[in-house]
C-alpha positions in Angstrom: 84.0 92.6 -133.1 86.2 95.7 -133.2 87.0 97.2 -136.5 89.5 95.2 -138.7 88.7 92.4 -136.4 87.7 89.6 -139.0 91.0 90.4 -141.1 93.2 90.4 -138.1 91.8 86.8 -136.6 91.5 85.3 -140.4 95.1 86.3 -140.8 96.2 85.0 -137.3 94.5 81.8 -137.9 96.6 81.5 -141.2 99.7 82.0 -140.1 99.6 80.4 -136.6 97.3 77.8 -137.1 97.6 76.0 -140.4 96.0 72.8 -139.4 92.6 74.4 -138.9 92.4 75.3 -142.6 93.1 71.5 -143.5 90.9 70.2 -141.2 87.9 72.7 -142.1 88.4 72.3 -145.8 88.9 68.3 -145.7 85.3 68.3 -143.6 83.4 71.1 -145.3 84.3 69.5 -149.0 83.1 66.2 -147.5 79.5 67.9 -146.4 79.9 69.9 -149.8 80.2 66.8 -152.0 77.5 64.9 -150.0 75.0 67.4 -150.1 75.4 67.6 -154.3 74.9 63.7 -154.4 71.9 64.1 -152.2 70.5 66.9 -154.1 70.8 64.7 -157.2 68.7 61.9 -155.9 65.6 64.0 -156.1 63.7 66.9 -157.4 65.8 69.2 -155.6 65.5 72.6 -157.2 61.7 72.1 -157.3 62.2 71.1 -153.4 64.0 74.2 -152.9 61.3 76.5 -154.6 58.5 75.1 -152.4 60.8 75.5 -149.7 61.4 79.1 -150.1 57.9 80.1 -150.8 56.7 78.2 -147.6 59.1 80.4 -145.6 58.2 83.8 -147.2 54.5 83.1 -146.8 55.3 82.1 -143.1 57.4 85.3 -142.4 55.1 87.5 -143.9 52.3 86.3 -141.6 54.6 85.1 -138.8 52.4 87.1 -136.1 49.3 85.1 -136.6 51.2 81.8 -136.8 52.9 82.3 -133.6 49.7 83.2 -131.9 48.7 80.2 -133.4 51.4 78.1 -132.4 51.1 79.3 -128.6 47.5 78.4 -128.4 48.2 74.9 -129.5 51.0 74.3 -127.2 49.0 75.6 -124.3 46.5 73.1 -125.4 48.7 70.8 -125.3 50.3 71.3 -121.6 53.1 73.2 -122.6 54.0 76.4 -120.8 54.8 79.0 -123.2 57.0 82.4 -122.7 58.1 85.1 -124.9 61.7 86.7 -124.7 62.5 89.8 -126.5 66.2 89.7 -125.9 68.8 87.8 -124.6 68.6 89.3 -121.2 64.9 88.7 -121.0 65.6 84.6 -122.2 68.2 84.4 -119.2 65.8 85.9 -117.0 63.2 83.2 -117.8 65.7 80.7 -117.1 66.9 81.7 -113.9 63.0 82.0 -112.9 63.0 77.9 -114.1 66.2 76.9 -112.3 64.8 78.4 -109.5 61.1 77.0 -109.6 62.2 73.7 -110.2 65.1 73.3 -107.5 67.7 73.0 -110.9 71.3 71.8 -110.0 72.5 70.2 -113.2 71.6 70.6 -116.7 72.1 68.4 -119.7 71.8 70.6 -123.4 71.2 69.5 -127.2 73.3 71.3 -129.8 71.6 74.5 -130.2 72.8 78.0 -131.6 70.6 79.7 -130.0 71.3 79.0 -126.7 75.0 80.2 -127.8 73.2 83.3 -129.0 71.7 84.0 -126.2 74.8 83.0 -123.4 72.6 80.3 -121.5 75.8 78.1 -120.6 77.5 80.8 -119.1 74.5 82.2 -117.6 73.9 78.8 -115.9 77.3 79.0 -114.5 76.7 82.3 -113.3 73.7 80.7 -111.2 75.9 78.1 -109.6 74.2 75.3 -112.4 76.5 72.3 -113.7 76.1 72.1 -117.6 76.7 69.4 -120.0 76.8 69.8 -124.0 75.7 66.2 -124.6 76.5 66.4 -128.3 79.7 64.8 -128.9 81.2 67.7 -130.9 79.8 70.5 -128.8 80.9 68.5 -125.5 84.8 68.2 -127.3 84.4 72.2 -127.6 83.4 72.5 -124.2 85.8 70.6 -122.4 88.4 73.2 -124.7 86.5 76.3 -123.5 85.5 77.3 -127.2 82.5 78.3 -128.9 81.4 76.3 -131.7 83.1 76.7 -135.4 80.4 75.5 -137.4 76.6 75.4 -137.4 76.2 71.5 -138.0 79.8 70.4 -136.8 80.9 72.4 -134.0 84.2 70.8 -134.0 85.3 70.4 -137.5 88.1 72.4 -136.7 89.6 70.3 -134.8 91.8 67.2 -135.5 92.1 63.6 -134.1 95.5 64.4 -132.2 94.2 67.4 -130.6 91.1 66.0 -129.5 93.3 62.9 -127.9 95.0 65.8 -126.2 92.2 67.2 -124.8 90.5 64.2 -123.4 93.9 62.8 -122.3 93.9 66.3 -120.1 90.5 66.1 -119.0 88.9 62.8 -118.8 92.2 60.8 -118.5 91.8 58.4 -121.6 95.4 57.2 -122.9 97.0 59.7 -125.1 97.1 57.5 -128.2 93.3 56.4 -127.9 91.3 55.5 -130.7 87.9 57.6 -131.8 85.8 54.4 -130.2 87.7 54.8 -126.8 87.2 58.6 -127.0 83.5 58.3 -127.8 83.2 56.1 -125.1 84.8 58.2 -122.4 82.4 60.9 -123.1 79.6 58.3 -123.0 80.3 57.5 -119.4 80.3 61.1 -118.3 77.0 61.7 -120.2 75.2 58.9 -119.3 75.5 59.8 -115.9 74.9 63.5 -116.5 71.2 62.5 -118.4 70.5 60.4 -115.1 71.0 62.8 -112.6 70.3 66.2 -114.6 66.7 68.0 -113.4 66.5 70.0 -116.0 67.1 69.6 -120.4 67.4 72.3 -122.8 67.1 72.3 -126.3 66.8 74.4 -129.5 64.1 73.5 -132.2 65.1 72.9 -135.9 61.1 73.5 -136.6 57.9 74.4 -134.5 54.7 73.2 -136.3 51.9 76.3 -135.8 49.1 74.1 -136.6 49.9 71.4 -133.9 51.9 72.8 -131.8 54.8 70.5 -132.7 58.6 70.8 -131.8 60.4 69.5 -134.0 64.0 68.5 -133.7 66.8 66.6 -135.6 69.8 64.8 -134.8 72.3 62.2 -135.6 73.5 60.8 -132.0 70.1 60.3 -130.2 71.2 62.7 -127.0 68.6 65.4 -127.6 66.3 62.5 -127.4 67.4 61.5 -124.0 68.0 65.6 -123.2 64.4 66.1 -124.0 62.9 63.1 -122.6 65.3 61.9 -119.1 65.2 65.1 -116.8 61.6 65.8 -115.5 61.9 69.3 -116.6 62.9 70.8 -121.0 62.9 74.0 -121.9 62.9 74.9 -125.6 64.1 78.0 -126.8 62.9 78.7 -130.5 63.6 81.6 -132.5 60.5 83.2 -133.4 61.5 82.5 -137.5 61.6 78.6 -137.1 57.6 78.2 -137.4 56.1 76.1 -140.1 52.2 76.5 -140.5 51.2 72.7 -141.1 52.3 69.4 -140.4 52.5 68.3 -143.9 55.4 70.7 -144.7 57.7 68.5 -142.4 58.0 65.7 -145.1 60.1 68.5 -147.6 61.5 70.5 -145.0 63.3 66.9 -142.8 65.0 65.8 -145.9 66.2 69.0 -147.4 67.7 70.1 -144.1 69.5 66.8 -144.0 70.5 67.1 -147.7 71.8 70.2 -147.5 73.6 69.8 -144.2 75.4 66.6 -144.4 73.8 64.6 -147.9 71.9 62.5 -145.7 68.1 61.6 -146.7 66.8 62.0 -143.3 68.1 62.8 -140.1 69.1 59.6 -138.0 66.7 60.7 -135.1 63.9 62.9 -135.7 61.9 63.6 -132.7 58.3 65.3 -132.7 57.5 66.6 -129.2 53.7 67.5 -128.4 54.2 68.5 -124.9 54.9 67.2 -121.6 54.0 63.5 -120.5 50.8 62.3 -120.2 49.9 60.4 -117.1 50.1 57.0 -119.0 52.9 57.7 -120.8 56.3 55.7 -119.2 58.7 58.4 -120.2 59.3 62.2 -120.9 59.6 65.2 -118.9 57.0 66.2 -116.3 57.5 70.3 -117.2 57.5 71.3 -120.9 58.6 75.1 -121.2 58.8 76.8 -124.6 60.2 80.1 -124.9 59.8 82.3 -128.4 63.1 84.3 -128.6 63.1 87.4 -130.8 66.5 88.7 -130.2 66.8 91.0 -132.9 64.8 88.8 -135.4 61.8 91.5 -135.7 64.5 94.3 -136.7 65.7 91.8 -139.4 61.9 90.9 -140.5 61.2 94.4 -140.9 64.3 95.0 -143.3 62.9 95.1 -146.5 66.3 93.8 -148.1 67.4 91.1 -145.2 64.4 89.8 -144.1 64.7 87.0 -146.0 67.8 85.8 -143.9 65.5 84.4 -141.1 64.3 81.7 -144.1 67.5 80.1 -142.9 67.0 76.6 -141.5 70.4 76.5 -140.0 71.9 73.4 -142.2 75.2 75.1 -143.0 75.6 74.3 -146.5 76.5 77.9 -147.3 79.6 77.4 -144.9 80.4 74.4 -146.3 80.6 76.0 -150.0 82.2 79.1 -148.8 86.0 79.6 -150.4 86.6 82.1 -147.4 85.0 80.1 -144.7 87.4 77.0 -145.6 90.2 79.2 -145.4 89.9 80.1 -141.4 86.9 78.6 -140.0 84.3 80.0 -138.0 86.2 81.5 -135.3 87.6 84.3 -137.5 84.3 85.9 -137.6 84.3 86.3 -133.8 80.6 85.9 -133.5 77.7 83.1 -133.1 77.0 82.8 -136.5 79.8 82.5 -139.1 80.3 82.1 -142.9 77.6 83.7 -145.4 74.4 83.6 -143.1 76.6 85.3 -140.5 77.7 87.7 -142.6 74.1 88.9 -143.5 72.3 87.9 -139.9 74.7 89.1 -137.2 74.8 92.9 -138.3 70.9 92.6 -138.3 70.4 90.8 -135.1 73.0 92.6 -133.4 74.5 96.0 -134.5 74.9 97.3 -138.2 78.3 98.7 -138.0 79.3 94.9 -137.6 79.2 94.6 -141.3 81.9 97.0 -141.8 84.1 94.0 -141.2 82.5 91.3 -141.8 81.0 92.2 -144.7 84.2 91.8 -146.6 84.8 88.3 -145.8 83.2 87.0 -149.1 84.4 87.3 -152.2 81.1 87.3 -153.9 81.6 83.9 -155.9 77.7 83.1 -155.2 78.6 79.8 -154.3 76.5 79.9 -151.2 73.4 81.0 -153.2 73.7 78.1 -155.7 73.5 75.6 -152.7 70.9 77.5 -150.0 67.9 74.9 -149.3 65.6 77.7 -149.3 67.2 80.0 -151.4 68.0 82.9 -149.6 69.9 85.9 -152.0 72.8 85.9 -149.4 75.4 87.4 -152.3 73.2 90.4 -152.9 72.3 91.0 -149.2 76.5 91.0 -148.5 76.8 93.6 -150.9 74.0 95.3 -149.6 75.4 95.6 -146.6 79.0 96.5 -148.2 76.4 99.6 -149.3 75.6 100.8 -146.2 79.1 100.3 -144.5 80.4 102.8 -147.4 77.6 104.9 -146.8 78.9 105.6 -143.4 82.5 105.8 -144.1 84.7 109.1 -143.8 84.0 111.7 -146.6 87.6 110.9 -148.0 87.4 107.4 -148.4 83.2 107.9 -150.0 85.1 110.6 -152.4 87.8 107.8 -153.3 85.2 105.2 -154.1 83.2 107.4 -156.5 86.4 108.6 -158.5 87.3 104.9 -158.6 83.8 104.4 -160.0 84.2 107.0 -162.7 87.4 105.5 -163.3 85.7 102.3 -164.4 83.0 103.2 -166.0 84.8 105.3 -168.8 86.9 103.1 -171.0 89.2 105.4 -172.2 90.5 106.2 -168.8 90.2 102.7 -167.6 92.5 101.9 -170.2 94.7 104.3 -169.2 95.0 103.6 -165.8 95.9 100.1 -166.4 99.2 101.0 -168.1 99.9 103.4 -164.9 99.3 100.4 -163.2 101.8 98.3 -164.8 104.4 101.2 -164.8 103.8 101.1 -160.7 104.0 97.2 -160.4 107.2 97.1 -158.8 106.1 99.7 -156.3 102.8 98.3 -155.1 104.7 97.8 -151.6 105.5 101.4 -151.2 103.9 102.9 -148.2 103.0 105.9 -150.6 100.6 103.5 -152.5 98.6 102.2 -149.3 95.5 101.3 -151.6 97.9 99.0 -154.2 100.5 97.7 -151.2 96.9 96.2 -149.5 96.1 94.5 -152.6 99.4 93.3 -153.0 100.3 92.0 -149.4 98.9 88.4 -150.1 100.9 88.0 -153.4 103.9 87.7 -154.7 106.2 89.9 -156.6 104.8 91.5 -159.7 106.3 91.5 -162.8 105.8 94.8 -165.3 104.2 93.9 -168.0 104.6 95.8 -171.4 100.9 94.9 -172.5 97.9 95.0 -171.0 95.5 91.4 -170.6 93.2 93.1 -173.1 95.8 94.0 -175.5 97.4 90.3 -175.0 93.3 89.1 -176.0 93.0 90.9 -178.8 96.2 90.0 -180.6 95.4 86.4 -180.1 91.7 87.2 -181.3 93.0 89.1 -184.3 95.7 86.1 -184.6 93.0 83.4 -184.9 
């Protein structure tokens, strides 16, 4: 993303696509209200404390748990691969495509596959790819990336989807949601039956048993991982849990934080490829453990806790900034608060120069995170690092601002000067005030400061 990328994209969305703000706000508020009710049904605070401690324990011993998981997977007949970066993951995928003569692939919803550019790579290889989650299929038809971790198409309204399906699938222009879903089902059922390979991510991977855990609401991932003869799972190295008994809380926390459900509609526990006595399942299971910048984040003493993320999307749903523009304005795979923290660590610290300011520091994200990631503190830390890279003049200006704000007498004097300057805040020779005033209406000068009015009210009382 270029400098000022988020700000420019957010402005374009607000000005040219006001329907996105309405759709995203409606969907995220619904998710957030459901989460709140679901948290109230259980001892959520105790669960969150336990989940946070479990993830941090796992991250502190990640090397050992990865080796344990590899051994258990291999013992159950899976083939384990290690990908240092996206290019490495694409190379492994290409080798598997060529080994098994794959011409058609079905995919379960996976943010990691978006991160690795899996679809684009398969298309370059001449392989036909079908996203099988309905939301993912909608945005695949539209040629867009997902805008939300859990609800990839929440930025689209019914009329837009009707027009898209009418163009791509020939459904009536006024088709009902049921008709639209049936049209997608016809295409995807045929794809499930003819694909040679199914690709998934992983919600969790249990090191103790080598169990791949997938959570969904539609059943498409279960078909993706069982109908084709080859199943390839891309797993971020941070997705591990130590023991099978840990799943009891994590499965419920994930569903409650994401959509307010008590548990996902379908939970698949995959222990290996199909055994001779089993009626279905893949003949070959390949698990690709992916780093792609994660060890760099793990080594960062301030940011490493972001790897505890279980991709529930709760921080996006609670974020007042995300609600205004949706995920596409961020210009990255991960959006919202977790995207602001993870993206610079995974890709390029300079991305924080722009993304770090897509936040009001209201701390709502920390209030809802099921694994208690300190997102506001981490976002602020990225801002500090950005400030350290700023030009000397800018650093000097902020140093002067800090001096002013920590000296009450000068602070009061500056308030009086600002009240006199209020009518001129749009003037080009006041660039800082001009930027501050750009999104506000005309400012009326006030003869008294808020502090003076407040003191008068207190004394009058």
